[in-house]
All heavy atoms as TSV, in Angstrom:
chain	resi	resn	atom	element	x	y	z
A	1	MET	N	N	-8.764	1.782	22.455
A	1	MET	CA	C	-9.132	3.111	22.272
A	1	MET	C	C	-7.858	4.026	22.777
A	1	MET	O	O	-7.443	3.678	23.760
A	1	MET	CB	C	-10.347	3.517	22.981
A	1	MET	CG	C	-10.967	4.807	22.645
A	1	MET	SD	S	-12.543	5.207	23.610
A	1	MET	CE	C	-13.469	3.699	23.300
A	2	LEU	N	N	-7.561	5.053	22.068
A	2	LEU	CA	C	-6.439	5.830	22.431
A	2	LEU	C	C	-6.920	7.364	22.704
A	2	LEU	O	O	-7.579	7.905	21.805
A	2	LEU	CB	C	-5.417	5.807	21.219
A	2	LEU	CG	C	-4.094	6.368	21.515
A	2	LEU	CD1	C	-3.362	5.541	22.535
A	2	LEU	CD2	C	-3.196	6.339	20.366
A	3	LEU	N	N	-6.538	7.887	23.809
A	3	LEU	CA	C	-6.815	9.186	24.038
A	3	LEU	C	C	-5.808	10.188	23.374
A	3	LEU	O	O	-4.679	9.813	22.962
A	3	LEU	CB	C	-6.828	9.375	25.584
A	3	LEU	CG	C	-7.626	8.564	26.422
A	3	LEU	CD1	C	-7.446	8.883	27.895
A	3	LEU	CD2	C	-8.999	8.718	26.069
A	4	SER	N	N	-6.219	11.432	23.317
A	4	SER	CA	C	-5.441	12.374	22.635
A	4	SER	C	C	-4.074	12.514	23.456
A	4	SER	O	O	-3.063	12.895	22.780
A	4	SER	CB	C	-6.114	13.827	22.659
A	4	SER	OG	O	-6.349	14.208	23.989
A	5	SER	N	N	-3.879	12.247	24.755
A	5	SER	CA	C	-2.763	12.195	25.422
A	5	SER	C	C	-1.845	11.108	25.155
A	5	SER	O	O	-0.717	11.154	25.521
A	5	SER	CB	C	-3.056	12.205	26.918
A	5	SER	OG	O	-3.685	11.094	27.425
A	6	GLY	N	N	-2.362	10.096	24.339
A	6	GLY	CA	C	-1.521	9.036	24.022
A	6	GLY	C	C	-1.813	7.792	24.926
A	6	GLY	O	O	-1.233	6.746	24.697
A	7	THR	N	N	-2.617	8.043	25.982
A	7	THR	CA	C	-2.928	6.962	26.859
A	7	THR	C	C	-3.915	6.069	26.246
A	7	THR	O	O	-4.911	6.490	25.749
A	7	THR	CB	C	-3.501	7.605	28.170
A	7	THR	OG1	O	-2.558	8.568	28.770
A	7	THR	CG2	C	-3.796	6.491	29.190
A	8	GLU	N	N	-3.640	4.820	26.366
A	8	GLU	CA	C	-4.632	3.757	25.830
A	8	GLU	C	C	-5.595	3.417	26.824
A	8	GLU	O	O	-5.234	3.089	27.984
A	8	GLU	CB	C	-3.889	2.592	25.345
A	8	GLU	CG	C	-4.860	1.585	24.532
A	8	GLU	CD	C	-4.086	0.404	23.928
A	8	GLU	OE1	O	-2.866	0.413	24.108
A	8	GLU	OE2	O	-4.683	-0.434	23.396
A	9	ILE	N	N	-6.980	3.354	26.585
A	9	ILE	CA	C	-7.949	2.836	27.371
A	9	ILE	C	C	-8.055	1.431	27.172
A	9	ILE	O	O	-8.297	0.935	26.128
A	9	ILE	CB	C	-9.290	3.548	27.170
A	9	ILE	CG1	C	-9.229	5.083	27.356
A	9	ILE	CG2	C	-10.365	3.052	28.120
A	9	ILE	CD1	C	-10.427	5.832	27.047
A	10	THR	N	N	-7.955	0.601	28.261
A	10	THR	CA	C	-8.140	-0.778	28.153
A	10	THR	C	C	-9.160	-1.345	29.086
A	10	THR	O	O	-9.414	-0.582	30.103
A	10	THR	CB	C	-6.765	-1.633	28.375
A	10	THR	OG1	O	-6.389	-1.197	29.766
A	10	THR	CG2	C	-5.700	-1.212	27.424
A	11	ASN	N	N	-9.802	-2.413	28.848
A	11	ASN	CA	C	-10.555	-3.085	29.791
A	11	ASN	C	C	-11.913	-2.206	29.890
A	11	ASN	O	O	-12.467	-2.201	30.997
A	11	ASN	CB	C	-10.074	-3.326	31.119
A	11	ASN	CG	C	-8.900	-4.450	30.998
A	11	ASN	OD1	O	-8.972	-5.291	30.145
A	11	ASN	ND2	N	-7.941	-4.224	31.795
A	12	ILE	N	N	-12.263	-1.510	28.933
A	12	ILE	CA	C	-13.458	-0.673	28.992
A	12	ILE	C	C	-14.770	-1.472	29.289
A	12	ILE	O	O	-15.583	-1.224	29.942
A	12	ILE	CB	C	-13.781	0.048	27.595
A	12	ILE	CG1	C	-12.720	1.209	27.542
A	12	ILE	CG2	C	-15.234	0.703	27.595
A	12	ILE	CD1	C	-12.919	2.023	26.354
A	13	SER	N	N	-14.770	-2.808	28.871
A	13	SER	CA	C	-15.921	-3.593	29.045
A	13	SER	C	C	-16.154	-3.942	30.564
A	13	SER	O	O	-17.172	-4.300	30.980
A	13	SER	CB	C	-15.687	-4.986	28.375
A	13	SER	OG	O	-14.589	-5.707	28.848
A	14	LYS	N	N	-15.062	-3.749	31.360
A	14	LYS	CA	C	-15.276	-3.957	32.920
A	14	LYS	C	C	-15.969	-2.771	33.505
A	14	LYS	O	O	-16.381	-2.837	34.671
A	14	LYS	CB	C	-13.886	-4.164	33.560
A	14	LYS	CG	C	-13.216	-5.455	33.111
A	14	LYS	CD	C	-11.934	-5.546	33.877
A	14	LYS	CE	C	-11.374	-6.804	33.499
A	14	LYS	NZ	N	-9.986	-6.988	34.126
A	15	LYS	N	N	-16.054	-1.666	32.758
A	15	LYS	CA	C	-16.714	-0.457	33.416
A	15	LYS	C	C	-18.080	-0.250	32.674
A	15	LYS	O	O	-18.303	-0.658	31.442
A	15	LYS	CB	C	-15.895	0.824	33.089
A	15	LYS	CG	C	-14.552	0.847	33.843
A	15	LYS	CD	C	-13.867	2.216	33.623
A	15	LYS	CE	C	-12.670	2.282	34.418
A	15	LYS	NZ	N	-11.994	3.516	34.293
A	16	LEU	N	N	-18.958	0.382	33.365
A	16	LEU	CA	C	-20.236	0.721	32.828
A	16	LEU	C	C	-20.141	1.813	31.701
A	16	LEU	O	O	-20.687	1.685	30.628
A	16	LEU	CB	C	-21.183	1.090	33.839
A	16	LEU	CG	C	-22.626	1.348	33.504
A	16	LEU	CD1	C	-23.215	0.063	32.818
A	16	LEU	CD2	C	-23.461	1.759	34.579
A	17	MET	N	N	-19.227	2.750	32.011
A	17	MET	CA	C	-19.104	3.895	31.088
A	17	MET	C	C	-17.756	4.586	31.332
A	17	MET	O	O	-17.412	4.750	32.530
A	17	MET	CB	C	-20.287	4.860	31.242
A	17	MET	CG	C	-20.001	6.190	30.511
A	17	MET	SD	S	-20.576	6.117	28.828
A	17	MET	CE	C	-22.094	6.786	28.833
A	18	PRO	N	N	-16.919	4.849	30.439
A	18	PRO	CA	C	-15.784	5.581	30.670
A	18	PRO	C	C	-16.088	7.026	31.196
A	18	PRO	O	O	-17.200	7.567	31.162
A	18	PRO	CB	C	-15.097	5.790	29.315
A	18	PRO	CG	C	-15.732	4.884	28.394
A	18	PRO	CD	C	-17.070	4.509	28.993
A	19	SER	N	N	-15.057	7.609	31.949
A	19	SER	CA	C	-15.403	8.982	32.547
A	19	SER	C	C	-15.598	9.952	31.428
A	19	SER	O	O	-15.355	9.875	30.234
A	19	SER	CB	C	-14.070	9.420	33.282
A	19	SER	OG	O	-13.102	9.765	32.366
A	20	ALA	N	N	-16.307	11.075	31.852
A	20	ALA	CA	C	-16.535	12.214	30.973
A	20	ALA	C	C	-15.308	12.821	30.272
A	20	ALA	O	O	-15.271	13.078	29.238
A	20	ALA	CB	C	-17.416	13.325	31.706
A	21	ILE	N	N	-14.278	12.886	31.111
A	21	ILE	CA	C	-13.047	13.338	30.572
A	21	ILE	C	C	-12.426	12.474	29.556
A	21	ILE	O	O	-12.001	12.998	28.388
A	21	ILE	CB	C	-11.940	13.580	31.710
A	21	ILE	CG1	C	-12.473	14.729	32.697
A	21	ILE	CG2	C	-10.649	13.914	31.131
A	21	ILE	CD1	C	-11.644	14.762	33.893
A	22	SER	N	N	-12.507	11.149	29.775
A	22	SER	CA	C	-11.974	10.176	28.731
A	22	SER	C	C	-12.793	10.350	27.419
A	22	SER	O	O	-12.279	10.378	26.335
A	22	SER	CB	C	-12.146	8.831	29.217
A	22	SER	OG	O	-11.279	8.674	30.350
A	23	LEU	N	N	-14.168	10.443	27.518
A	23	LEU	CA	C	-15.024	10.677	26.425
A	23	LEU	C	C	-14.741	11.922	25.609
A	23	LEU	O	O	-14.642	11.963	24.392
A	23	LEU	CB	C	-16.487	10.556	26.788
A	23	LEU	CG	C	-16.959	9.226	27.339
A	23	LEU	CD1	C	-18.340	9.334	27.871
A	23	LEU	CD2	C	-16.844	8.185	26.179
A	24	GLN	N	N	-14.553	13.035	26.332
A	24	GLN	CA	C	-14.233	14.272	25.731
A	24	GLN	C	C	-12.833	14.213	24.975
A	24	GLN	O	O	-12.816	14.901	23.918
A	24	GLN	CB	C	-14.059	15.371	26.682
A	24	GLN	CG	C	-15.437	15.910	27.202
A	24	GLN	CD	C	-15.416	17.087	28.026
A	24	GLN	OE1	O	-14.514	17.063	28.988
A	24	GLN	NE2	N	-16.289	18.143	27.937
A	25	GLU	N	N	-11.935	13.458	25.501
A	25	GLU	CA	C	-10.559	13.441	24.873
A	25	GLU	C	C	-10.687	12.639	23.572
A	25	GLU	O	O	-9.801	12.775	22.703
A	25	GLU	CB	C	-9.503	12.700	25.841
A	25	GLU	CG	C	-9.120	13.532	26.944
A	25	GLU	CD	C	-8.055	12.965	27.930
A	25	GLU	OE1	O	-8.026	11.615	27.827
A	25	GLU	OE2	O	-7.435	13.711	28.590
A	26	ILE	N	N	-11.642	11.816	23.414
A	26	ILE	CA	C	-11.692	11.069	22.174
A	26	ILE	C	C	-12.704	11.752	21.159
A	26	ILE	O	O	-13.156	11.133	20.166
A	26	ILE	CB	C	-12.074	9.563	22.313
A	26	ILE	CG1	C	-13.431	9.395	23.012
A	26	ILE	CG2	C	-11.008	8.890	23.065
A	26	ILE	CD1	C	-13.971	8.011	23.117
A	27	GLY	N	N	-13.166	12.982	21.659
A	27	GLY	CA	C	-14.019	13.769	20.625
A	27	GLY	C	C	-15.500	13.721	20.903
A	27	GLY	O	O	-16.270	14.346	20.013
A	28	ILE	N	N	-15.965	13.151	21.950
A	28	ILE	CA	C	-17.386	13.162	22.185
A	28	ILE	C	C	-17.794	14.480	22.986
A	28	ILE	O	O	-17.132	14.732	23.954
A	28	ILE	CB	C	-17.824	12.000	23.002
A	28	ILE	CG1	C	-17.523	10.723	22.077
A	28	ILE	CG2	C	-19.268	12.029	23.504
A	28	ILE	CD1	C	-17.770	9.369	22.855
A	29	ASN	N	N	-18.718	15.136	22.533
A	29	ASN	CA	C	-19.272	16.427	23.122
A	29	ASN	C	C	-20.513	16.058	23.997
A	29	ASN	O	O	-21.089	15.119	23.759
A	29	ASN	CB	C	-19.554	17.448	22.098
A	29	ASN	CG	C	-18.271	17.841	21.371
A	29	ASN	OD1	O	-17.407	18.229	21.934
A	29	ASN	ND2	N	-18.364	17.688	20.050
A	30	PHE	N	N	-20.715	16.939	25.053
A	30	PHE	CA	C	-21.807	16.724	25.873
A	30	PHE	C	C	-22.808	17.955	25.733
A	30	PHE	O	O	-22.352	19.041	25.564
A	30	PHE	CB	C	-21.407	16.721	27.333
A	30	PHE	CG	C	-20.606	15.415	27.657
A	30	PHE	CD1	C	-19.198	15.507	27.365
A	30	PHE	CD2	C	-21.163	14.328	28.011
A	30	PHE	CE1	C	-18.440	14.344	27.624
A	30	PHE	CE2	C	-20.431	13.183	28.311
A	30	PHE	CZ	C	-18.998	13.220	28.000
A	31	LYS	N	N	-24.135	17.564	25.937
A	31	LYS	CA	C	-25.180	18.733	25.819
A	31	LYS	C	C	-26.170	18.258	26.865
A	31	LYS	O	O	-26.539	17.077	26.993
A	31	LYS	CB	C	-25.763	18.773	24.423
A	31	LYS	CG	C	-26.721	19.820	24.237
A	31	LYS	CD	C	-27.203	19.889	22.810
A	31	LYS	CE	C	-28.300	20.962	22.669
A	31	LYS	NZ	N	-28.733	20.981	21.233
A	32	GLU	N	N	-26.699	19.354	27.616
A	32	GLU	CA	C	-27.799	19.010	28.477
A	32	GLU	C	C	-29.104	18.710	27.694
A	32	GLU	O	O	-29.537	19.460	26.876
A	32	GLU	CB	C	-28.005	20.221	29.504
A	32	GLU	CG	C	-29.179	20.125	30.477
A	32	GLU	CD	C	-29.278	21.225	31.357
A	32	GLU	OE1	O	-28.299	22.005	31.502
A	32	GLU	OE2	O	-30.421	21.372	31.825
A	33	ALA	N	N	-29.752	17.656	28.047
A	33	ALA	CA	C	-31.010	17.332	27.469
A	33	ALA	C	C	-32.015	18.132	28.069
A	33	ALA	O	O	-32.043	18.500	29.318
A	33	ALA	CB	C	-31.314	15.817	27.635
A	34	THR	N	N	-32.954	18.706	27.288
A	34	THR	CA	C	-34.063	19.508	27.803
A	34	THR	C	C	-35.400	18.903	27.500
A	34	THR	O	O	-35.537	17.916	26.877
A	34	THR	CB	C	-34.107	20.860	27.098
A	34	THR	OG1	O	-34.030	20.768	25.669
A	34	THR	CG2	C	-32.802	21.726	27.478
A	35	ASN	N	N	-36.408	19.430	28.167
A	35	ASN	CA	C	-37.786	18.912	27.996
A	35	ASN	C	C	-37.946	17.334	28.196
A	35	ASN	O	O	-38.596	16.673	27.491
A	35	ASN	CB	C	-38.296	19.152	26.561
A	35	ASN	CG	C	-38.251	20.648	26.344
A	35	ASN	OD1	O	-38.552	21.443	27.247
A	35	ASN	ND2	N	-38.120	21.078	25.070
A	36	THR	N	N	-37.173	16.864	29.298
A	36	THR	CA	C	-37.238	15.546	29.686
A	36	THR	C	C	-37.598	15.480	31.235
A	36	THR	O	O	-36.969	16.332	31.896
A	36	THR	CB	C	-36.128	14.718	29.291
A	36	THR	OG1	O	-36.367	13.330	29.633
A	36	THR	CG2	C	-34.845	15.229	29.854
A	37	PHE	N	N	-38.146	14.431	31.680
A	37	PHE	CA	C	-38.364	14.168	33.090
A	37	PHE	C	C	-37.753	12.890	33.527
A	37	PHE	O	O	-37.963	12.513	34.738
A	37	PHE	CB	C	-39.901	14.190	33.422
A	37	PHE	CG	C	-40.494	15.547	33.111
A	37	PHE	CD1	C	-41.245	15.763	32.002
A	37	PHE	CD2	C	-40.308	16.608	34.068
A	37	PHE	CE1	C	-41.736	16.931	31.686
A	37	PHE	CE2	C	-40.947	17.869	33.718
A	37	PHE	CZ	C	-41.600	18.046	32.510
A	38	SER	N	N	-37.054	12.194	32.724
A	38	SER	CA	C	-36.484	10.961	33.064
A	38	SER	C	C	-34.816	11.022	32.974
A	38	SER	O	O	-34.331	11.542	31.902
A	38	SER	CB	C	-36.852	9.975	32.119
A	38	SER	OG	O	-36.191	8.557	32.382
A	39	ILE	N	N	-34.230	10.414	34.054
A	39	ILE	CA	C	-32.853	10.465	33.926
A	39	ILE	C	C	-32.266	9.396	32.900
A	39	ILE	O	O	-31.071	9.466	32.545
A	39	ILE	CB	C	-32.167	10.212	35.330
A	39	ILE	CG1	C	-32.529	8.809	35.797
A	39	ILE	CG2	C	-32.608	11.249	36.351
A	39	ILE	CD1	C	-31.905	8.357	37.147
A	40	PHE	N	N	-33.157	8.620	32.364
A	40	PHE	CA	C	-32.734	7.608	31.497
A	40	PHE	C	C	-32.995	8.011	29.996
A	40	PHE	O	O	-32.751	7.351	29.116
A	40	PHE	CB	C	-33.555	6.312	31.709
A	40	PHE	CG	C	-33.331	5.736	33.154
A	40	PHE	CD1	C	-34.409	5.888	34.053
A	40	PHE	CD2	C	-32.173	5.186	33.497
A	40	PHE	CE1	C	-34.295	5.313	35.318
A	40	PHE	CE2	C	-31.963	4.617	34.711
A	40	PHE	CZ	C	-32.946	4.815	35.684
A	41	ASP	N	N	-33.299	9.223	29.821
A	41	ASP	CA	C	-33.649	9.831	28.463
A	41	ASP	C	C	-32.290	10.366	27.928
A	41	ASP	O	O	-31.918	11.596	27.825
A	41	ASP	CB	C	-34.668	10.915	28.556
A	41	ASP	CG	C	-35.095	11.315	27.136
A	41	ASP	OD1	O	-34.821	10.599	26.102
A	41	ASP	OD2	O	-35.862	12.260	26.953
A	42	VAL	N	N	-31.375	9.447	27.712
A	42	VAL	CA	C	-29.971	9.716	27.132
A	42	VAL	C	C	-29.967	9.505	25.653
A	42	VAL	O	O	-30.486	8.424	25.173
A	42	VAL	CB	C	-28.909	8.910	27.847
A	42	VAL	CG1	C	-27.612	9.002	27.321
A	42	VAL	CG2	C	-29.013	9.234	29.317
A	43	GLU	N	N	-29.406	10.302	24.824
A	43	GLU	CA	C	-29.242	10.262	23.452
A	43	GLU	C	C	-27.899	10.502	22.924
A	43	GLU	O	O	-27.179	11.449	23.371
A	43	GLU	CB	C	-30.308	11.117	22.712
A	43	GLU	CG	C	-30.330	11.013	21.224
A	43	GLU	CD	C	-31.191	11.981	20.631
A	43	GLU	OE1	O	-32.287	12.240	21.192
A	43	GLU	OE2	O	-30.939	12.611	19.569
A	44	PHE	N	N	-27.394	9.657	22.025
A	44	PHE	CA	C	-26.072	9.834	21.410
A	44	PHE	C	C	-26.248	9.916	19.930
A	44	PHE	O	O	-26.849	9.036	19.292
A	44	PHE	CB	C	-25.049	8.812	21.768
A	44	PHE	CG	C	-23.760	8.862	21.128
A	44	PHE	CD1	C	-22.970	9.892	21.669
A	44	PHE	CD2	C	-23.372	8.193	20.062
A	44	PHE	CE1	C	-21.612	10.131	21.017
A	44	PHE	CE2	C	-22.063	8.388	19.560
A	44	PHE	CZ	C	-21.177	9.331	20.081
A	45	LYS	N	N	-25.978	11.111	19.385
A	45	LYS	CA	C	-26.134	11.332	17.868
A	45	LYS	C	C	-25.096	12.342	17.395
A	45	LYS	O	O	-24.868	13.292	17.924
A	45	LYS	CB	C	-27.522	11.840	17.669
A	45	LYS	CG	C	-27.947	12.024	16.201
A	45	LYS	CD	C	-29.297	12.885	16.226
A	45	LYS	CE	C	-30.339	12.005	15.653
A	45	LYS	NZ	N	-31.698	12.854	15.507
A	46	ASN	N	N	-24.458	12.026	16.266
A	46	ASN	CA	C	-23.529	12.724	15.718
A	46	ASN	C	C	-22.332	13.254	16.637
A	46	ASN	O	O	-21.929	14.434	16.592
A	46	ASN	CB	C	-24.129	14.101	15.014
A	46	ASN	CG	C	-25.080	13.749	13.868
A	46	ASN	OD1	O	-24.875	12.741	13.197
A	46	ASN	ND2	N	-26.270	14.379	13.847
A	47	GLY	N	N	-21.907	12.392	17.466
A	47	GLY	CA	C	-20.761	12.841	18.332
A	47	GLY	C	C	-21.258	13.551	19.613
A	47	GLY	O	O	-20.336	14.010	20.317
A	48	ILE	N	N	-22.498	13.696	19.823
A	48	ILE	CA	C	-23.031	14.487	20.970
A	48	ILE	C	C	-23.803	13.701	21.853
A	48	ILE	O	O	-24.772	12.994	21.409
A	48	ILE	CB	C	-23.803	15.636	20.421
A	48	ILE	CG1	C	-22.953	16.619	19.604
A	48	ILE	CG2	C	-24.379	16.436	21.650
A	48	ILE	CD1	C	-23.858	17.756	19.009
A	49	LEU	N	N	-23.409	13.581	23.120
A	49	LEU	CA	C	-24.119	12.727	24.128
A	49	LEU	C	C	-25.017	13.741	24.888
A	49	LEU	O	O	-24.503	14.661	25.571
A	49	LEU	CB	C	-23.153	12.055	24.997
A	49	LEU	CG	C	-23.714	11.204	26.109
A	49	LEU	CD1	C	-24.453	9.991	25.424
A	49	LEU	CD2	C	-22.555	10.619	26.901
A	50	GLN	N	N	-26.314	13.586	24.794
A	50	GLN	CA	C	-27.338	14.560	25.489
A	50	GLN	C	C	-27.727	13.739	26.699
A	50	GLN	O	O	-28.217	12.606	26.657
A	50	GLN	CB	C	-28.523	14.836	24.596
A	50	GLN	CG	C	-28.210	15.757	23.533
A	50	GLN	CD	C	-29.352	16.277	22.819
A	50	GLN	OE1	O	-30.448	15.766	22.961
A	50	GLN	NE2	N	-29.191	17.411	22.151
A	51	ILE	N	N	-27.589	14.321	27.782
A	51	ILE	CA	C	-27.789	13.776	29.151
A	51	ILE	C	C	-28.715	14.726	29.972
A	51	ILE	O	O	-28.344	15.903	30.057
A	51	ILE	CB	C	-26.567	13.406	29.942
A	51	ILE	CG1	C	-25.559	12.609	29.142
A	51	ILE	CG2	C	-26.878	12.823	31.310
A	51	ILE	CD1	C	-24.273	12.443	29.734
A	52	PRO	N	N	-29.804	14.224	30.640
A	52	PRO	CA	C	-30.629	15.081	31.511
A	52	PRO	C	C	-29.782	15.528	32.682
A	52	PRO	O	O	-28.861	14.843	33.126
A	52	PRO	CB	C	-31.689	14.263	31.838
A	52	PRO	CG	C	-31.787	13.071	30.923
A	52	PRO	CD	C	-30.333	12.909	30.442
A	53	PRO	N	N	-30.037	16.690	33.207
A	53	PRO	CA	C	-29.386	17.125	34.481
A	53	PRO	C	C	-29.809	16.188	35.560
A	53	PRO	O	O	-30.869	15.612	35.712
A	53	PRO	CB	C	-29.982	18.519	34.737
A	53	PRO	CG	C	-31.131	18.672	34.020
A	53	PRO	CD	C	-31.144	17.581	32.840
A	54	LEU	N	N	-28.731	15.940	36.481
A	54	LEU	CA	C	-29.107	15.048	37.656
A	54	LEU	C	C	-28.537	15.704	38.870
A	54	LEU	O	O	-27.248	15.912	38.964
A	54	LEU	CB	C	-28.328	13.640	37.402
A	54	LEU	CG	C	-28.439	12.665	38.620
A	54	LEU	CD1	C	-29.856	12.257	38.879
A	54	LEU	CD2	C	-27.590	11.454	38.344
A	55	LEU	N	N	-29.339	16.062	39.779
A	55	LEU	CA	C	-28.836	16.663	40.939
A	55	LEU	C	C	-28.426	15.767	41.953
A	55	LEU	O	O	-29.297	14.772	42.402
A	55	LEU	CB	C	-30.090	17.630	41.557
A	55	LEU	CG	C	-29.827	18.332	42.932
A	55	LEU	CD1	C	-28.734	19.371	42.743
A	55	LEU	CD2	C	-31.032	18.898	43.470
A	56	ILE	N	N	-27.178	15.886	42.471
A	56	ILE	CA	C	-26.734	15.060	43.531
A	56	ILE	C	C	-26.396	15.941	44.713
A	56	ILE	O	O	-25.445	16.746	44.545
A	56	ILE	CB	C	-25.580	14.225	43.118
A	56	ILE	CG1	C	-26.113	13.321	42.006
A	56	ILE	CG2	C	-25.090	13.339	44.364
A	56	ILE	CD1	C	-25.040	12.265	41.438
A	57	ASP	N	N	-27.040	15.698	45.881
A	57	ASP	CA	C	-26.537	16.531	47.026
A	57	ASP	C	C	-26.555	15.528	48.302
A	57	ASP	O	O	-26.733	14.351	47.943
A	57	ASP	CB	C	-27.499	17.761	47.343
A	57	ASP	CG	C	-28.957	17.423	47.559
A	57	ASP	OD1	O	-29.303	16.226	47.839
A	57	ASP	OD2	O	-29.733	18.238	47.266
A	58	ARG	N	N	-26.476	16.083	49.456
A	58	ARG	CA	C	-26.340	15.114	50.526
A	58	ARG	C	C	-27.664	14.370	50.743
A	58	ARG	O	O	-27.507	13.130	51.328
A	58	ARG	CB	C	-25.916	15.935	51.746
A	58	ARG	CG	C	-26.892	17.031	52.280
A	58	ARG	CD	C	-26.359	17.799	53.403
A	58	ARG	NE	N	-27.092	19.002	53.420
A	58	ARG	CZ	C	-27.906	19.337	54.556
A	58	ARG	NH1	N	-27.965	18.491	55.563
A	58	ARG	NH2	N	-28.436	20.479	54.513
A	59	ARG	N	N	-28.677	14.776	50.351
A	59	ARG	CA	C	-29.981	13.915	50.558
A	59	ARG	C	C	-30.102	12.855	49.399
A	59	ARG	O	O	-30.671	11.808	49.701
A	59	ARG	CB	C	-31.265	14.909	50.380
A	59	ARG	CG	C	-31.263	15.865	51.525
A	59	ARG	CD	C	-32.480	16.754	51.286
A	59	ARG	NE	N	-32.044	17.701	50.238
A	59	ARG	CZ	C	-32.910	18.484	49.557
A	59	ARG	NH1	N	-34.190	18.401	49.833
A	59	ARG	NH2	N	-32.465	19.261	48.649
A	60	THR	N	N	-29.551	13.164	48.242
A	60	THR	CA	C	-29.667	12.124	47.119
A	60	THR	C	C	-28.539	11.177	47.059
A	60	THR	O	O	-28.571	10.138	46.421
A	60	THR	CB	C	-29.966	12.727	45.834
A	60	THR	OG1	O	-28.882	13.636	45.517
A	60	THR	CG2	C	-31.259	13.604	45.762
A	61	GLU	N	N	-27.300	11.634	47.535
A	61	GLU	CA	C	-26.111	10.866	47.439
A	61	GLU	C	C	-26.261	9.377	47.806
A	61	GLU	O	O	-25.762	8.510	47.098
A	61	GLU	CB	C	-25.028	11.608	48.337
A	61	GLU	CG	C	-23.657	10.937	48.083
A	61	GLU	CD	C	-22.580	11.619	48.807
A	61	GLU	OE1	O	-22.828	12.548	49.659
A	61	GLU	OE2	O	-21.369	11.387	48.664
A	62	PRO	N	N	-26.885	9.109	48.972
A	62	PRO	CA	C	-26.953	7.685	49.320
A	62	PRO	C	C	-27.579	6.757	48.264
A	62	PRO	O	O	-27.450	5.551	48.195
A	62	PRO	CB	C	-27.814	7.683	50.670
A	62	PRO	CG	C	-27.590	8.979	51.109
A	62	PRO	CD	C	-27.395	9.936	49.987
A	63	HIS	N	N	-28.554	7.440	47.427
A	63	HIS	CA	C	-29.222	6.601	46.390
A	63	HIS	C	C	-28.368	6.180	45.263
A	63	HIS	O	O	-28.689	5.263	44.594
A	63	HIS	CB	C	-30.495	7.384	45.967
A	63	HIS	CG	C	-31.510	7.657	46.971
A	63	HIS	ND1	N	-32.388	6.641	47.512
A	63	HIS	CD2	C	-31.825	8.755	47.648
A	63	HIS	CE1	C	-33.159	7.175	48.373
A	63	HIS	NE2	N	-32.781	8.414	48.499
A	64	TRP	N	N	-27.327	6.967	45.100
A	64	TRP	CA	C	-26.497	6.833	43.913
A	64	TRP	C	C	-25.083	6.121	44.149
A	64	TRP	O	O	-24.474	5.719	43.268
A	64	TRP	CB	C	-26.298	8.088	43.202
A	64	TRP	CG	C	-27.591	8.771	42.708
A	64	TRP	CD1	C	-28.217	9.825	43.282
A	64	TRP	CD2	C	-28.466	8.340	41.817
A	64	TRP	NE1	N	-29.369	10.079	42.789
A	64	TRP	CE2	C	-29.556	9.233	41.756
A	64	TRP	CE3	C	-28.485	7.255	40.751
A	64	TRP	CZ2	C	-30.639	9.126	40.860
A	64	TRP	CZ3	C	-29.494	7.094	39.941
A	64	TRP	CH2	C	-30.600	8.044	39.990
A	65	LEU	N	N	-24.832	6.120	45.428
A	65	LEU	CA	C	-23.468	5.558	45.742
A	65	LEU	C	C	-23.558	4.219	46.387
A	65	LEU	O	O	-24.478	3.707	46.797
A	65	LEU	CB	C	-22.633	6.544	46.667
A	65	LEU	CG	C	-22.354	7.839	46.066
A	65	LEU	CD1	C	-21.585	8.735	47.049
A	65	LEU	CD2	C	-21.512	7.685	44.757
């Protein structure tokens, strides 16, 4: 996969997901998913990745890191 900057992304299979910046550089847009109560309610359609909001603060950080 080649980014707009000319940088090639290699070994993507070693990562769970490329960074948001890398995805934007290859043309994927992001949109906040609404009317959902699950962080797993992710949808990719027509080049748009819809993701529910996820609040991370000092209380929730230990659960995600």
